[in-house]
C-alpha positions as CSV (number, residue, x, y, z in Angstrom):
1,X,-212.0,211.5,-75.8
2,X,-209.1,213.7,-75.1
3,X,-206.2,212.8,-72.8
4,X,-207.4,214.9,-69.9
5,X,-210.8,213.2,-69.8
6,X,-209.2,209.7,-69.9
7,X,-206.8,210.6,-67.0
8,X,-209.8,212.0,-65.0
9,X,-211.9,208.9,-65.5
10,X,-208.9,206.7,-64.6
11,X,-208.3,208.8,-61.4
12,X,-211.9,208.6,-60.3
13,X,-212.0,204.8,-61.0
14,X,-208.9,204.2,-59.0
15,X,-210.1,206.5,-56.2
16,X,-213.5,204.7,-56.0
17,X,-211.7,201.3,-56.0
18,X,-209.4,202.4,-53.1
19,X,-212.3,203.8,-51.1
20,X,-214.3,200.5,-51.5
21,X,-211.2,198.4,-50.6
22,X,-210.3,200.5,-47.5
23,X,-213.9,200.7,-46.2
24,X,-213.2,197.8,-43.8
25,X,-216.3,195.8,-44.4
26,X,-215.8,192.0,-44.5
27,X,-217.2,190.5,-47.7
28,X,-216.2,187.0,-46.9
29,X,-218.3,183.9,-47.8
30,X,-221.4,183.3,-45.8
31,X,-221.1,180.4,-43.5
32,X,-224.4,178.8,-42.4
33,X,-224.9,176.2,-39.7
34,X,-227.5,174.4,-41.9
35,X,-226.5,171.8,-44.4
36,X,-227.0,172.7,-48.0
37,X,-228.3,169.3,-48.8
38,X,-230.6,167.7,-46.2
39,X,-229.3,164.2,-46.6
40,X,-226.1,162.2,-46.2
41,X,-224.1,162.6,-49.4
42,X,-222.3,159.3,-48.8
43,X,-225.5,157.4,-49.3
44,X,-226.0,158.7,-52.9
45,X,-225.1,156.2,-55.6
46,X,-227.1,157.5,-58.6
47,X,-227.8,160.9,-60.1
48,X,-230.2,161.7,-62.9
49,X,-230.0,165.1,-64.7
50,X,-233.1,165.8,-66.8
51,X,-234.1,168.8,-68.9
52,X,-237.5,167.4,-70.0
53,X,-236.3,166.0,-73.4
54,X,-233.0,164.5,-72.6
55,X,-231.3,163.0,-69.5
56,X,-228.0,161.8,-68.3
57,X,-227.5,159.3,-65.5
58,X,-224.4,159.0,-63.3
59,X,-223.9,155.9,-61.2
60,X,-221.3,155.3,-58.6
61,X,-219.2,152.2,-59.1
62,X,-216.6,151.6,-56.4
63,X,-215.1,155.0,-55.9
64,X,-215.8,156.3,-59.4
65,X,-218.7,157.9,-61.1
66,X,-219.6,156.4,-64.5
67,X,-222.1,157.0,-67.3
68,X,-223.8,153.5,-67.5
69,X,-225.7,154.4,-70.7
70,X,-222.6,154.8,-72.8
């Protein structure tokens, strides 16, 4: 590519970025009134992650999470 083509592509890219930035739409995070998890997270004391052939278990002991199998 020659110099003029590179400058043209950079100008179009900058212009498109500015146009998207100044469009005024709010792209903030979606905030739902529903809970993501339908249970009280404070009552969970054991997690098992399983891929069908292997698994890992995490257990809560006091205020820490540990791997009891290790």
